[in-house]
C-alpha positions in Angstrom: -42.7 90.0 49.2 -40.3 87.1 49.3 -36.6 87.3 49.1 -35.1 85.8 45.9 -32.4 83.3 46.7 -29.4 83.2 44.3 -28.5 79.8 43.0 -25.0 78.7 44.2 -22.5 78.8 41.4 -21.4 75.4 40.2 -17.7 74.5 40.0 -16.3 73.9 36.5 -16.2 70.2 37.2 -19.8 69.9 38.2 -20.8 72.0 35.2 -19.0 69.4 33.0 -20.6 66.6 34.9 -24.1 68.1 34.5 -23.6 68.7 30.8 -22.7 65.1 30.2 -25.5 63.8 32.5 -28.1 65.8 30.5 -27.2 63.7 27.5 -27.7 60.4 29.4 -30.6 61.1 31.8 -31.7 57.5 32.0 -28.2 56.1 32.9 -26.0 56.0 35.9 -23.0 58.2 35.1 -19.6 56.7 36.2 -17.5 59.9 36.1 -13.7 59.3 36.2 -11.8 61.3 38.8 -8.3 60.0 39.2 -8.4 56.4 40.5 -12.1 56.5 41.1 -15.4 56.6 39.2 -17.7 59.0 41.1 -21.5 59.1 41.2 -23.2 62.5 42.0 -26.6 63.8 43.0 -29.5 61.3 42.5 -27.1 58.7 40.9 -25.1 58.8 44.1 -28.2 58.4 46.4 -29.7 55.6 44.4 -26.4 53.9 43.5 -25.2 53.9 47.1 -28.4 51.9 48.1 -28.1 49.4 45.2 -24.4 49.0 45.4 -24.0 49.3 49.2 -21.6 52.2 48.9 -20.9 54.9 51.5 -22.8 58.1 50.6 -20.7 61.2 51.2 -20.9 64.8 50.1 -18.8 67.1 47.9 -18.5 70.7 49.1 -20.0 69.6 52.3 -19.4 73.0 53.9 -21.3 74.9 51.2 -25.0 75.8 51.2 -25.7 73.2 48.6 -23.5 70.1 49.2 -23.5 67.5 46.4 -24.3 63.9 47.3 -21.4 61.7 46.1 -20.4 58.0 46.1 -17.5 56.3 44.4 -15.9 53.0 43.4 -12.2 52.2 42.6 -11.5 52.2 38.8 -10.0 48.7 39.0 -13.2 47.3 40.5 -15.7 49.3 38.5 -16.7 46.4 36.2 -18.2 44.5 39.1 -20.4 47.4 40.1 -21.4 48.1 36.5 -22.4 44.4 36.1 -24.6 44.7 39.2 -26.4 47.7 37.9 -26.9 46.2 34.5 -28.1 42.9 35.9 -30.8 44.9 37.7 -32.0 46.5 34.5 -30.1 49.8 34.5 -27.9 51.6 32.0 -24.4 52.8 32.9 -22.5 55.6 31.0 -18.8 55.4 31.5 -17.0 58.8 31.5 -13.3 58.7 31.0 -10.5 61.4 31.2 -9.5 62.0 27.5 -6.2 63.7 28.4 -3.4 63.5 30.9 -4.4 65.7 33.9 -0.8 66.7 34.4 -0.7 68.2 30.9 -4.3 69.5 30.7 -5.0 73.3 30.6 -8.0 74.0 32.8 -10.6 71.3 33.2 -9.6 67.8 32.0 -11.5 66.9 28.9 -13.9 64.0 29.6 -16.3 62.0 27.4 -18.6 59.0 27.6 -16.6 56.2 26.1 -19.3 53.5 26.4 -22.9 53.1 27.4 -23.4 49.7 29.0 -27.0 48.4 28.8 -28.6 45.0 29.5 -28.4 44.1 25.8 -24.8 45.3 25.2 -22.9 44.0 28.2 -19.7 42.1 27.2 -18.2 40.7 30.4 -19.6 37.3 31.2 -18.1 34.5 33.3 -18.9 31.3 35.0 -22.2 29.7 34.2 -23.2 33.0 32.3 -20.6 32.1 29.7 -22.9 29.3 28.5 -25.6 31.9 27.8 -26.0 34.3 24.9 -26.9 37.9 25.8 -29.2 39.1 23.1 -30.1 42.6 22.0 -33.1 42.9 19.7 -34.2 45.6 17.3 -37.8 45.8 16.1 -39.0 47.8 13.1 -42.8 47.9 13.1 -44.4 48.5 9.7 -47.8 47.9 11.2 -49.4 45.5 13.7 -49.0 42.6 11.3 -45.5 43.2 9.9 -42.3 43.5 11.9 -38.6 43.5 11.0 -36.9 41.6 13.7 -33.1 41.6 14.2 -30.9 40.4 17.0 -27.3 40.2 18.0 -25.0 39.0 20.8 -22.4 41.8 21.0 -19.9 39.5 22.7 -19.8 37.1 19.7 -20.8 39.3 16.8 -23.7 37.0 15.8 -26.3 39.0 13.8 -29.6 37.6 12.5 -32.8 38.9 11.2 -36.3 37.8 10.1 -39.8 39.1 9.2 -42.6 38.4 11.7 -46.3 38.8 11.0 -47.9 39.1 14.5 -47.3 40.4 17.9 -47.5 36.8 19.2 -44.7 35.8 16.8 -42.6 38.7 18.1 -43.2 37.6 21.8 -42.4 34.0 20.9 -39.0 35.0 19.4 -38.2 37.3 22.3 -39.0 34.4 24.7 -36.8 32.0 22.7 -33.9 34.4 22.8 -34.5 35.5 26.4 -33.8 39.0 25.1 -32.7 41.5 27.7 -33.3 44.7 25.7 -35.4 45.8 22.7 -34.5 48.8 20.5 -37.0 50.6 18.3 -37.1 53.7 16.2 -40.7 54.7 17.2 -43.3 53.7 19.7 -44.3 50.0 19.4 -47.9 49.0 19.2 -49.4 49.4 22.7 -50.1 45.7 23.3 -46.6 44.7 22.4 -45.1 47.5 24.5 -47.2 46.4 27.5 -46.1 42.8 27.1 -42.4 43.9 27.0 -42.9 45.9 30.2 -44.6 43.0 31.9 -41.8 40.7 30.9 -39.2 43.1 32.3 -37.5 43.7 29.0 -35.8 47.1 28.7 -37.0 49.3 25.9 -34.7 51.8 24.2 -35.1 54.1 21.2 -32.7 54.9 18.4 -32.9 57.1 15.4 -31.6 55.4 12.3 -28.3 56.9 11.2 -26.9 57.4 7.7 -23.4 57.8 9.0 -22.5 54.1 9.6 -19.2 52.9 8.2 -19.5 51.4 4.8 -18.3 48.0 6.1 -21.3 47.9 8.5 -23.8 49.0 5.9 -22.5 46.1 3.7 -23.5 43.7 6.4 -27.2 44.2 5.5 -27.0 44.7 1.7 -28.9 41.5 0.8 -31.9 41.9 3.1 -35.5 42.9 2.4 -36.4 46.5 3.2 -38.1 45.7 6.6 -35.4 43.3 7.7 -32.7 45.7 6.6 -34.3 48.5 8.5 -34.3 46.5 11.7 -30.7 45.3 11.2 -29.5 48.9 10.5 -31.3 50.2 13.5 -29.6 47.5 15.7 -26.1 48.3 14.3 -26.7 52.1 14.7 -27.6 51.5 18.4 -24.5 49.5 18.9 -22.2 52.2 17.4 -24.0 55.0 19.4 -23.6 53.1 22.7 -20.2 51.4 22.3 -18.4 54.2 20.5 -15.7 52.0 19.0 -14.9 49.6 16.2 -17.1 46.6 15.9 -15.2 44.7 13.3 -16.3 41.4 14.8 -20.0 41.9 13.7 -20.7 39.1 11.3 -22.7 39.4 8.0 -26.4 39.3 8.8 -28.1 35.9 8.4 -31.7 36.1 7.4 -33.9 33.2 8.6 -37.6 32.3 8.7 -39.4 30.8 11.7 -40.7 28.1 9.4 -37.2 26.8 8.8 -37.3 25.2 12.3 -39.7 23.2 14.5 -42.0 25.9 15.9 -42.8 26.0 19.5 -44.6 29.0 21.2 -43.3 30.4 24.4 -45.9 28.5 26.5 -44.9 25.2 24.9 -41.2 25.9 25.6 -42.0 26.7 29.2 -44.3 23.7 29.7 -41.7 21.3 28.3 -38.9 22.7 30.5 -36.4 22.7 27.6 -33.9 25.1 29.2 -35.5 26.4 32.4 -37.1 24.4 35.3 -40.6 25.8 35.9 -40.2 25.4 39.7 -36.7 26.6 40.3 -36.1 28.7 37.2 -32.7 27.0 36.9 -31.1 24.7 34.3 -31.2 21.7 36.6 -33.9 19.2 35.7 -34.3 20.4 32.1 -33.6 18.8 28.8 -30.6 21.2 28.3 -29.2 20.0 31.7 -29.4 16.4 30.5 -27.8 17.0 27.1 -25.1 19.5 28.1 -21.9 17.5 28.2 -20.1 20.1 26.2 -16.5 21.0 27.0 -16.5 24.7 25.8 -18.6 27.7 26.6 -19.3 28.3 22.9 -20.4 24.6 22.5 -22.8 25.1 25.4 -24.3 28.1 23.8 -24.7 26.3 20.4 -26.4 23.3 22.1 -28.9 25.7 23.6 -29.5 27.3 20.1 -30.0 23.8 18.6 -32.5 22.9 21.3 -34.4 26.2 20.8 -34.5 25.7 17.0 -34.9 22.0 16.1 -34.5 21.3 12.4 -37.2 20.2 9.9 -34.8 19.4 7.0 -34.3 15.7 7.0 -30.9 15.7 5.3 -29.4 18.1 7.9 -30.8 16.0 10.7 -29.5 12.8 9.3 -26.1 14.4 8.8 -25.9 15.0 12.5 -27.0 11.4 13.2 -24.2 10.2 11.0 -21.6 12.2 12.9 -22.9 11.1 16.3 -22.8 7.4 15.2 -19.3 7.9 13.9 -18.1 9.3 17.2 -19.8 6.5 19.1 -18.1 3.9 16.9 -14.7 4.6 18.4 -14.6 5.3 22.2 -10.9 6.2 22.3 -11.1 8.8 19.4 -14.3 10.2 21.0 -12.5 10.6 24.4 -9.4 12.2 22.7 -11.6 14.8 21.0 -13.4 15.7 24.2 -10.0 16.0 26.0 -8.7 18.3 23.3 -11.9 20.4 23.3 -11.5 20.9 27.1 -8.4 22.9 26.3 -10.2 25.2 23.9 -11.2 28.6 25.3 -14.2 30.7 24.3 -12.8 31.8 20.9 -16.1 33.6 19.9 -15.9 36.0 22.8 -12.1 36.3 22.8 -12.4 37.5 19.2 -15.1 39.9 20.3 -12.7 41.4 22.9 -9.9 41.7 20.3 -12.2 43.6 18.0 -13.5 45.7 20.9 -10.0 46.7 21.9 -10.2 45.2 25.4 -8.2 42.0 25.0 -5.1 41.7 27.2 -2.1 39.5 27.0 -3.8 36.6 28.8 -6.7 36.7 26.3 -4.2 36.4 23.4 -2.6 33.4 25.1 -6.0 31.8 25.4 -6.4 32.3 21.6 -2.9 30.7 21.1 -3.6 27.8 23.3 -6.9 27.1 21.6 -5.3 27.2 18.2 -2.7 24.7 19.3 -5.5 22.2 19.9 -6.8 22.3 16.3 -4.1 20.1 14.7 -4.6 17.6 17.5 -8.3 17.5 16.9 -7.8 17.2 13.1 -5.5 14.3 13.6 -8.1 12.5 15.7 -10.9 13.2 13.2 -8.8 11.8 10.3 -9.0 8.4 12.0 -12.8 8.4 11.5 -14.9 7.8 8.4 -13.7 10.5 5.8 -17.1 10.3 4.1 -18.7 11.7 7.3 -16.0 13.9 8.7 -14.0 14.9 5.7 -15.8 18.2 5.2 -15.4 19.2 8.9 -11.7 18.4 8.7 -11.2 20.8 5.8 -13.2 23.5 7.6 -11.0 23.3 10.7 -8.4 26.0 9.9 -5.6 25.9 12.5 -4.7 29.6 11.7 -1.2 28.5 12.3 0.4 31.8 11.4 -1.4 33.6 14.2 -0.6 30.8 16.7 3.1 31.2 15.8 3.0 35.0 16.0 1.4 35.1 19.4 3.8 32.4 20.7 6.8 34.6 19.5 5.4 37.8 21.0 3.7 37.2 24.3 5.4 36.0 27.5 4.1 32.8 29.2 2.6 34.7 32.2 1.7 38.2 31.0 0.4 40.8 33.5 -3.2 42.0 33.4 -2.3 45.5 32.4 -1.2 46.0 28.7 0.4 49.5 29.4 2.9 48.8 32.2 5.3 46.5 30.3 6.4 43.0 30.9 4.1 41.5 28.2 6.4 41.1 25.2 9.0 38.4 24.9 12.7 39.0 24.6 14.1 38.8 21.1 10.7 39.8 19.5 11.8 43.4 18.9 15.4 44.6 18.6 14.7 48.1 19.9 12.9 46.7 22.9 15.8 44.4 23.7 18.1 47.4 23.7 15.9 49.3 26.2 15.8 46.2 28.4 19.6 45.9 28.1 19.9 49.4 29.4 17.5 48.7 32.2 19.3 45.5 33.2 22.7 47.1 33.1 21.5 50.2 34.8 20.1 48.3 37.7 23.2 46.2 38.0 25.2 49.4 38.0 23.1 50.7 40.9 23.8 47.5 42.8 27.6 47.9 42.2 27.4 51.6 43.1 25.8 50.8 46.4 28.4 48.3 47.3 31.3 50.6 46.2 29.9 53.5 48.3 29.5 51.3 51.4 33.2 50.4 51.1 34.3 54.0 50.4 32.3 55.5 53.3 32.5 52.6 55.8 28.7 52.9 56.3 27.3 49.4 55.8 23.7 50.6 56.1 24.0 52.9 53.2 21.5 52.1 50.5 20.3 53.3 47.1 16.5 53.8 46.8 13.9 55.3 44.5 10.6 57.2 44.6 8.5 58.9 42.0 9.1 62.4 43.5 12.9 62.5 43.9 14.0 59.7 41.7 17.1 57.7 42.8 18.9 58.7 46.0 21.6 57.5 48.5 20.1 57.2 52.0 22.2 57.3 55.2 20.8 57.1 58.7 21.4 60.1 61.0 23.4 57.9 63.3 26.0 57.5 60.5 26.1 61.1 59.2 29.2 61.9 61.2 31.1 59.2 59.2 30.3 60.9 55.9 32.6 63.4 54.2 30.4 66.5 53.8 31.8 67.2 50.3 31.0 63.7 48.9 27.3 64.0 48.1 24.7 66.7 47.5 21.9 66.8 50.1 18.4 66.1 48.5 15.9 65.4 51.4 15.9 65.3 55.2 13.9 62.6 57.0 13.3 62.1 60.7 15.9 59.3 61.0 17.9 59.7 57.7 19.3 62.0 55.1 19.0 61.4 51.3 21.7 62.5 48.8 22.4 62.5 45.1 25.5 62.7 42.9 25.8 63.9 39.3 26.7 60.4 38.2 23.6 58.9 39.9 21.3 61.5 38.3 22.8 60.7 34.8 22.1 57.0 35.2 18.7 57.8 36.6 17.8 59.7 33.5 19.1 56.9 31.3 17.2 54.2 33.2 14.0 56.2 33.4 14.1 57.0 29.7 14.6 53.3 28.9 11.8 52.3 31.2 9.3 54.8 29.7 10.3 54.1 26.1 10.2 50.4 26.8 6.7 50.4 28.2 5.4 52.6 25.4 7.1 50.4 22.8 5.6 47.2 24.4 2.1 48.7 24.3 2.6 49.7 20.6 3.9 46.2 19.8 0.9 44.6 21.6 -1.7 46.8 19.8 0.0 45.9 16.5 -0.3 42.2 17.3 -4.0 42.7 18.4 -4.7 44.5 15.1 -3.1 41.6 13.2 -5.5 39.2 15.0 -8.3 41.6 14.2 -7.4 41.2 10.5 -8.1 37.5 10.9 -11.4 37.8 12.7 -13.4 36.0 10.0 -11.1 33.0 10.0 -11.2 32.8 13.8 -15.0 33.1 13.8 -15.4 30.3 11.2 -13.1 28.1 13.2 -15.0 28.9 16.4 -18.3 27.8 14.8 -16.8 24.4 13.7 -15.2 23.8 17.1 -18.5 24.5 18.8 -20.3 22.2 16.4 -17.8 19.4 17.1 -18.2 20.0 20.8 -22.0 19.6 20.6 -21.8 16.5 18.5 -19.3 14.9 21.0 -21.6 15.9 23.8 -24.6 14.3 22.2 -22.6 11.1 21.5 -21.6 11.0 25.1 -25.2 11.4 26.3 -26.3 8.7 23.8 -23.8 6.2 25.1 -24.4 7.0 28.8 -28.2 6.9 28.6 -28.7 4.1 26.1 -30.2 6.2 23.4 -30.9 5.0 19.8 -30.8 6.5 16.4 -34.4 7.2 15.2 -35.8 6.4 11.8 -37.4 9.5 10.2 -40.3 9.4 7.9 -42.8 11.6 6.0 -45.7 9.1 6.3 -47.1 10.3 9.7 -46.0 6.9 11.2 -45.2 7.3 14.9 -43.8 4.1 16.5 -41.7 4.5 19.7 -40.8 1.2 21.4 -40.1 1.3 25.1 -39.9 5.1 25.1 -38.7 6.9 28.2 -38.7 10.5 29.6 -35.0 11.3 29.4 -34.9 13.8 32.3 -37.2 11.8 34.7 -35.2 8.7 33.9 -31.9 10.6 34.7 -33.3 11.5 38.1 -34.8 8.1 38.9 -32.2 5.9 37.3 -32.5 3.7 34.2 -33.7 0.6 36.1 -36.5 2.5 38.0 -38.2 4.2 35.1 -41.2 2.4 33.4 -40.8 2.5 29.7 -43.9 2.7 27.4 -44.7 2.3 23.7 -46.2 5.2 21.7 -47.7 3.9 18.5 -49.9 5.8 16.0 -50.1 4.7 12.4 -50.9 7.1 9.6 -54.7 6.6 10.1 -54.6 7.2 13.8 -54.8 10.9 14.7 -56.0 11.3 18.3 -54.9 9.3 21.3 -57.4 9.8 24.2 -55.7 8.9 27.5 -57.6 8.3 30.7 -56.5 7.3 34.1 -56.0 8.6 37.6 -54.1 11.7 38.5 -50.4 11.2 39.4 -50.4 8.0 37.3 -48.0 9.4 34.7 -50.3 10.8 31.9 -48.4 14.1 31.8 -45.0 12.5 31.9 -46.0 10.2 29.0 -47.1 13.2 26.9 -44.0 15.2 27.8 -41.7 12.3 26.9 -43.1 12.2 23.4 -42.5 15.9 22.9 -39.0 15.7 24.3 -38.3 12.6 22.1 -39.4 14.5 19.0 -37.3 17.6 19.9 -34.2 15.4 20.6 -34.7 13.7 17.2 -35.0 16.9 15.3 -32.0 18.6 16.8 -30.0 15.5 15.6 -29.8 13.7 18.8 -30.4 10.0 19.5 -33.5 9.3 21.5 -34.5 7.5 24.7 -36.2 4.3 23.4 -35.4 0.7 22.3 -36.4 1.7 18.7 -38.1 4.8 17.1 -39.9 5.6 13.9 -40.7 9.3 13.9 -42.4 11.6 11.4 -40.8 15.1 11.1 -43.1 17.6 12.8 -43.4 21.2 11.8 -44.8 22.5 15.2 -45.4 21.3 18.7 -48.2 22.7 20.9 -48.6 21.8 24.5 -51.1 22.5 27.2 -49.7 20.6 30.2 -50.1 21.5 33.8 -52.4 24.1 35.4 -51.1 27.7 35.9 -52.4 31.2 36.0 -50.8 33.8 33.8 -50.5 36.5 36.5 -48.6 38.9 34.2 -51.4 39.1 31.8 -54.1 38.8 34.4 -55.5 35.5 33.0 -56.9 32.7 35.0 -56.0 29.0 34.6 -59.0 28.4 32.5 -58.4 31.4 30.3 -54.8 30.2 29.8 -56.0 26.8 28.9 -58.4 28.2 26.3 -55.8 30.6 24.9 -53.3 27.8 24.5 -55.8 25.5 23.0 -56.9 28.2 20.6 -53.3 28.7 19.5 -53.0 25.0 18.6 -56.3 24.9 16.8 -55.5 28.0 14.8 -51.9 27.3 13.8 -51.5 23.5 13.8 -51.2 21.6 10.5 -51.4 17.9 9.7 -47.7 17.8 10.3 -48.0 19.2 13.9 -48.0 17.5 17.3 -50.6 18.7 19.9 -50.5 17.7 23.5 -53.5 18.7 25.6 -53.6 17.6 29.3 -56.8 17.6 31.3 -58.4 20.4 29.3 -61.6 21.9 30.7 -60.8 21.5 34.4 -61.2 25.2 35.1 -64.9 25.5 34.6 -68.1 23.6 35.5 -68.2 19.9 34.7 -70.6 20.0 31.8 -68.9 23.2 30.4 -65.5 21.6 30.6 -66.8 18.3 29.1 -68.6 20.0 26.3 -65.5 22.1 25.4 -63.2 19.1 25.6 -65.4 17.1 23.2 -65.8 20.0 20.9 -62.0 20.6 20.7 -61.4 16.9 20.1 -64.0 16.9 17.3 -62.5 20.1 15.8 -59.0 18.6 15.7 -60.4 15.4 14.2 -62.4 17.2 11.5 -60.3 20.2 10.7 -56.7 20.1 11.9 -55.7 16.4 11.4 -52.6 16.8 13.6 -51.2 14.0 15.7 -52.8 14.7 19.1 -52.5 13.2 22.6 -55.4 14.3 24.8 -55.5 13.2 28.4 -58.7 13.7 30.4 -60.5 12.7 33.5 -63.9 12.9 31.7 -64.6 9.2 31.2 -67.7 10.1 29.3 -65.5 11.1 26.4 -64.1 7.6 25.8 -67.2 6.8 23.8 -65.9 9.1 21.1 -63.9 6.3 19.6 -67.2 5.0 18.3 -67.9 8.3 16.5 -64.4 9.5 15.4 -62.7 6.8 13.3 -59.2 8.3 13.8 -59.4 8.5 17.6 -58.5 5.6 19.9 -58.4 5.1 23.7 -55.5 4.4 25.9 -55.3 4.4 29.7 -52.8 4.3 32.5 -52.8 1.0 34.4 -53.9 1.1 38.0 -55.6 -1.2 40.5 -56.5 -1.4 44.1 -54.7 -3.8 46.4 -55.6 -4.1 50.1 -57.3 -0.7 49.9 -54.3 0.9 48.3 -54.1 2.3 44.8 -51.2 0.8 42.9 -49.9 2.6 39.7 -48.3 0.4 37.0 -47.2 3.5 35.1 -48.0 1.5 31.9 -50.0 3.0 29.1 -52.5 0.3 28.0 -55.1 0.0 25.2 -58.7 1.0 26.1 -60.4 3.3 28.5 -59.8 3.5 32.3 -62.6 1.9 34.3 -62.8 4.6 37.0 -61.1 7.8 38.1 -59.6 6.7 41.5 -59.8 10.3 42.7 -60.3 9.4 46.4 -57.5 6.9 46.2 -55.2 9.6 45.0 -56.3 11.8 47.8 -55.2 9.1 50.2 -51.8 8.9 48.6 -51.5 12.6 49.0 -51.9 12.1 52.8 -55.3 13.6 53.4 -56.8 12.5 56.8 -58.5 9.0 56.8 -61.7 10.5 58.2 -61.9 12.9 55.3 -61.3 10.3 52.6 -63.8 7.9 54.3 -66.4 10.6 54.3 -65.7 11.4 50.7 -66.3 7.7 49.8 -69.7 7.8 51.5 -70.6 11.0 49.7 -69.5 9.5 46.4 -71.7 6.5 46.8 -74.7 8.7 47.7 -74.2 10.8 44.6 -73.9 7.7 42.4 -77.1 6.3 43.9 -79.0 9.5 43.5 -77.9 9.8 39.9 -79.0 6.3 39.2 -82.3 6.7 40.9 -83.0 9.9 38.9 -82.3 7.9 35.7 -84.6 5.2 36.9 -87.4 7.7 37.8 -87.1 9.3 34.4 -87.6 5.8 32.8 -90.7 5.2 35.0 -89.2 2.1 36.6 -88.1 1.7 40.2 -84.9 -0.3 40.4 -82.2 -1.2 42.8 -79.1 0.2 41.1 -76.9 -2.2 42.9 -78.8 -5.2 41.6 -77.3 -6.3 38.3 -80.4 -8.3 37.4 -82.5 -5.2 37.7 -80.1 -3.3 35.5 -80.5 -5.9 32.9 -84.3 -5.6 33.1 -84.0 -1.8 32.6 -81.8 -2.3 29.6 -84.5 -4.7 28.2 -87.2 -2.1 28.7 -85.1 0.4 26.8 -84.6 -2.0 23.9 -88.4 -2.8 23.7 -89.5 0.8 23.9 -86.9 2.8 22.0 -89.5 5.5 21.1 -89.8 6.6 24.7 -87.6 9.6 25.4 -85.8 10.4 28.7 -86.4 13.7 30.4 -82.7 13.7 31.5 -80.5 16.2 29.7 -77.9 13.9 28.2 -74.7 15.3 26.7 -74.8 12.7 24.0 -78.6 12.3 23.5 -80.4 15.6 24.0 -84.2 15.8 24.7 -86.8 17.1 22.2 -86.3 20.8 21.9 -88.8 23.5 22.9 -89.3 26.8 20.9 -86.4 28.5 22.6 -84.1 25.5 22.0 -85.1 25.4 18.4 -83.9 29.1 18.2 -80.6 28.0 19.7 -80.3 25.1 17.4 -80.9 27.3 14.4 -78.2 29.7 15.6 -75.8 26.8 16.0 -76.7 25.4 12.6 -75.8 28.7 10.9 -72.3 28.8 12.4 -69.5 28.1 9.9 -67.3 25.9 12.0 -64.3 26.1 9.7 -64.2 29.9 10.3 -64.9 29.9 14.0 -62.2 29.9 16.7 -62.7 28.0 20.0 -62.8 31.3 21.8 -65.5 32.6 19.5 -67.4 29.3 20.1 -67.1 29.8 23.9 -68.5 33.4 23.6 -71.4 32.1 21.4 -72.1 29.4 24.0 -72.4 32.1 26.7 -74.8 34.1 24.5 -77.0 31.0 23.7 -77.2 30.2 27.4 -78.9 33.6 28.0 -81.5 32.7 25.3 -82.3 29.4 26.9 -81.0 29.5 30.5 -82.5 26.1 31.4 
């Protein structure tokens, strides 16, 4: 029989800690103890490893010591940010009463739960990024309410989505850090979120929201409103404070903007470089000449949601042209914007109650620039900039109030005084007068006592325990009249004394100092509340300043990179003269990049591009997509001239890559992305397919490539650029009237392959694969051997054709080839036994079965993936 061990009794503090921890089991608990936040138990063990803290023990002499690690309270935010960046939650526990006045255990509560989607503190390059939290309300697998917010700015938007794919596309566009739901999401969506590293949180919808927050969603549909309320409830339950900066919800539809799925965004490297995962080398990197953090964030939003409304696009063109018309005004505006701080996030901190004196000065300094900016804008065309001028509210009353209240160099702390100007408050001035006079009185008293006692080293000091005192070294004690002072404290080398007069002045000074600090904090919070009352005005101003900043940036980029204003049309006319890839050109230099035309009239639908690898086909295709995107965000474009139709969607399949997260091969990724384009594209869409079909056997790939081209031509009717190394497909221009051939110029010179990087009419004459291998640096012996093998394969192929025709020929003899052609013309009834992709042999019984199955397929209702599965099934019937 075993001996029952009694569990060691917990201390009251650990009981309190464990009660709070039980409410937040999935979060690190930062538990305030004096000047430190402490972590205990598993939090301490794991936190010490992640944060590189020293792991110690509480009650280390007991039978059950408690692991413990701590961080100073003034440095806690840095440690919280590290944990949140790594995908953890942090519950911040504060002391809710003064420990000196508390009876028993100090009351403590969680004052904030910091999560990846709710973090507020962002600086440096991160200030240019939004931090989005998303809420999803799933009605079923085909209907989702989707709401998102950036807590730091108060932006709040919602939409209705009709598929899991649409949800994932929006999450990718937002680069969401956290998703909140009320119930379990569909398994495929939940699995995708896990694979993408997005934190999932749950929240029960609350009916106890403040009326003001409920009013934010009053005009929404039921499903969108559900998602928005779920999001707001989560914010209140985690942040536990006023969120007055939350803006009224804006409902949008995905169809309002140029649609791009997450793969297309990634392929085009709009905001993230595929290789480095950084901004450098992206379209955003090229365009971002903004002067403010809020302008940088807005530019990214424009880039992620290009417009499809022509009037709105043209309005942006007009403003950019107006800014480019006057270099001096344009420069003055950018100079003024450089002095504007991040008003959006400053307002968020005011509403949050965390703004300090320096934040308020940044608001004031930003407001001071508005009249200067307005004055500059008034010198431009009023027909173009008049409305913007009227919307730039200087909020002069707040600027004046902050100027009157806050000192020029306020301290970081808002509770220790020294933050409010003299003459702002009469009572505060009186306290300060007492403090100044009292301290002067101490200086005079010290000098008088030195003269009276003859002790020149006598000094008056202060500490928090004993207050003010007179200190005399022991070497001078003999000079002191023993009745003059009252002894207070004995030190090793000195004695400290007090007098009734000194204690009276101490009380007067300390009261003035305490009351002064308390009054300053009260005055500061009143000022902060007054700013909070003007949040909507400041947010409207911030939006217009951010817009002006983006327009100025686009004008600067247009001037620096020789961009032109495009002409938009609805006639499906695409005519880009001397177009360039804006990012590649920026890297290579304007003089080094080879410009090319892209011309497709309304009757031309598919451009089939052939040419060797590395010759520039992918760059040519990407430059078209980037030009379209630039045009539809309202930017000028890299060309000598451009006529561009407004596209509703862009689909790309450029480059070869596995989708390791989903477990899909390169070929499966190709087919999935092609399927997305074929299913969703319209006649107003742009499709870019690069070297489709490489991931399977030659005939499979060629057959699929041709079938996809034919499907686009017959069913989709979208503008399509299709690059391929299958030269056999170039004959399709004879069968498909809206397809035409283009190729990349290349020629051999002294055994070397020379690329012209020019896109020319017609098909390429050969693939130059071995030449490209030479350029890549493969050993000469290897490429020489490859050339020999290639010639052998070509001769064997020709000899088989000749044998099938019953004529023995020398394939290298042009006269013989002409004779073979003559025989074919004279005996057209003779069939070849060679299985030809374009001229199949007479079918046998099995093949007739296959043909019948194919004949019964309704192509208009069959997806490419279904066609691929059918092909596999038919191969089993006739595995010839």
